[in-house]
N, C-alpha and C positions, 0 to 999 in steps of 0.2 A: 687611164681615162679620167678626166675631171667629173666630179659628181654632178649628175643632171638627171632629169626625168628619164631620159633614154638609158643612161648608165643604170640607174636604180631598176627599171623595167628589164633590162638585159641580165642583170644580176639574178632578178627572181626567175626569169625565164631559164636560166642556166640551172638554177637550184631545182627547177621543175623537171629538168631533163630536156628542154627544148633549145634551140639555137638562139642566140642574141639577135636583137633587132638593131638597125642602123638609123632608123627613122620611125616616128609614129604614123607616117603617112605612106609607108611603103606597101600597104595593101595586103600583107599576109595575115593569117588568123591571129597570129601573136600580137602583131601591131594594132589589129583592130580591138582586141581584148585589152590591150595596154591602154589604148585611147580612151576607151569607155571607162575603165575601172580605175585608172591611176589617181586621178585628182580627187575623188571622193574618199578613197582608201588614205591617201596622203592627208587630207584635211582631217579625217577622222582620227588618225593616228596623232597628229599634231594636238588636236583639241582634247584628246583623252588623258593628257597629263601636262602640268605646268611646266614644260620644258625651260631650262634656263636660257638656251639659244633662241627660243621663239617667243620669249616673255618681253613686253615692252610697257612703258608707261607714256601717257599723253594727257595733255590738257585738252579737253574736248570743246569743240566751237558750238556755242548755243545756236539753235535754230530760231528764227523768227516766229514761226507758227507754234503756238503753245498746244500742248496735249488736249485732247477732248475732255478728259476727266482724269481725276486721282492725283495729278502731279501738275506743278505750275510751269515746269520748263522741259524742253527737249533739246537733246545733244546729239550731233552726228557722231556715229561710231567711226573709227579710222578705217581707211581702206585695208583690206587684207585681214580684217578682225575676224577671228574664229570663235573665241570664247572670252567671256569677261571673267576675270579672277576677283577683282574687288574695284570699288569705286570710293572716292573721299573728296572732300573739299580741297581747296588750294593748299598745296604743300603736304597733303596727307593721302595715303593710298587706300584708305578703307574706312568702314563705319558709316557709309553713306546708305540711306533707304532709297532704293531705285528699282526700276523694272526695264527689262529690254524688250522692246517692241519693234518689229521690222528691223531696220538699220539704226535704230535711234535708242538712246539711253533717256529714261523719263525719271525726273526726280524733283524735289522743291528746292534743292541747293541752287546758289547763284552761280557756282563755278564747280567744275568736276574734273578731278585727277583720276584717270582710269589706269588700272593695271590689267593687261590682257594678253591673250595668246594671239600671234598674228601668223600668217602664211609665210613662212621663211623660205628664202631662196634655197634650193637643193645645195648650192656650192657651200652653204655655211653649215650643213648638217655635221654634227660630230659622228665619228664612226660607230658609236653604240647605237645611235638612232637611225643612221643609214642601214645598219644591219637589221634592226627591228623592222624597219619599213620594207626591205626587200624580201624578208621572211614573210610578212603579212601579204605582200604582193604575190608571192609564190603560192601562198595558201589559196588566195582568192582567184588567181589565174588558173589554178589546177583543174577544177571542174569543167569550166568552158572549153579548155584545150585538150584535156585527156579523158574526161568522162569517168575518172577513177575516184570514187567516194573514199576508198580506204587510203589513197595517197593524199587526197585532200584533207582528210581527218589528221594524218600524221603531220603534214605541213602545217596545219592550224595549231596543233600541239606546240610544234617547234616555234611558231611565230608567237604564240602566247609566252613561251620561255624567253625568247629573245626580247619581247617587250618588257617583260618583269626585269631582265637583266639590265636593260637600258634605263628603266626607271630607277633602278638601284644605283647605278654610276651616276645618273643626273642628281640624284638626292644627295650624293656625297660631295657635289660641287657647290654646296650652298650651307649657310648656317642653319640649323634646324629652328623652325619658327617656334616661338615661346607662345604660350596661351597669353593673349592680350586681355581681353575684357571677359571675365568669367564670373557671374554673379554668385555662384554656389561658393567660390572660395572667398570672395569678399565679405559675404555674410557671416562666414565662420571666424573672421578676423585674423 
C-alpha cells in the first residue's frame, strides 16, 4: 500500500489492535478518531524536529503593508510552513533578526532567505519517520478508542522511543552543524 494518511492511520489502528480503515469518511469510530486527530499529530511530529526530508529554503515575497511597529518590512511565509529554522539575507540562511507574527515574517532586512519545516506529502516520508508517526498515532488513538490508560501509556512510551530512533537516523544523514558565531570563543582568541 502506498504511504498516505489512510495507510498511516491504518498502521496505527493495527498496532492498537483495531482494524484498518479504507477511508477517513467511512463513518466508523476508528475513521472519526483518525479524521480529527491525524492532521494535528502529523504537523506536531514534523515541527518537533528539523527533518531533512521536510526542510526547505525559500526567498520570501515582501508584502506591501509594513508592520505596525518594531520592524520595517513584512514577508509572506510559504504555504505549508510549519516552523522556521532560520532566516538570513540574500544567499544566506541565518543571522537575521526577525519575528514571526501570524503568517508573516517581520524584519528590517530588504530581502529574506528562509530555512523552514514544511508540511511534506506522506508519500515522501522515509521509513523511520513513517514508523514514528504511526507509533504516535497509535498512542493518541488509544484512549478514545479503547479507554485503556495502561495501553495508552505503553503506546506513548513506544512512540517516544520510535521518535528518538527516527531523530537519530535523520541526524546521520547530514553533516553535523559546527558552531558559527560564538562570542566566548572569539574573545579567548
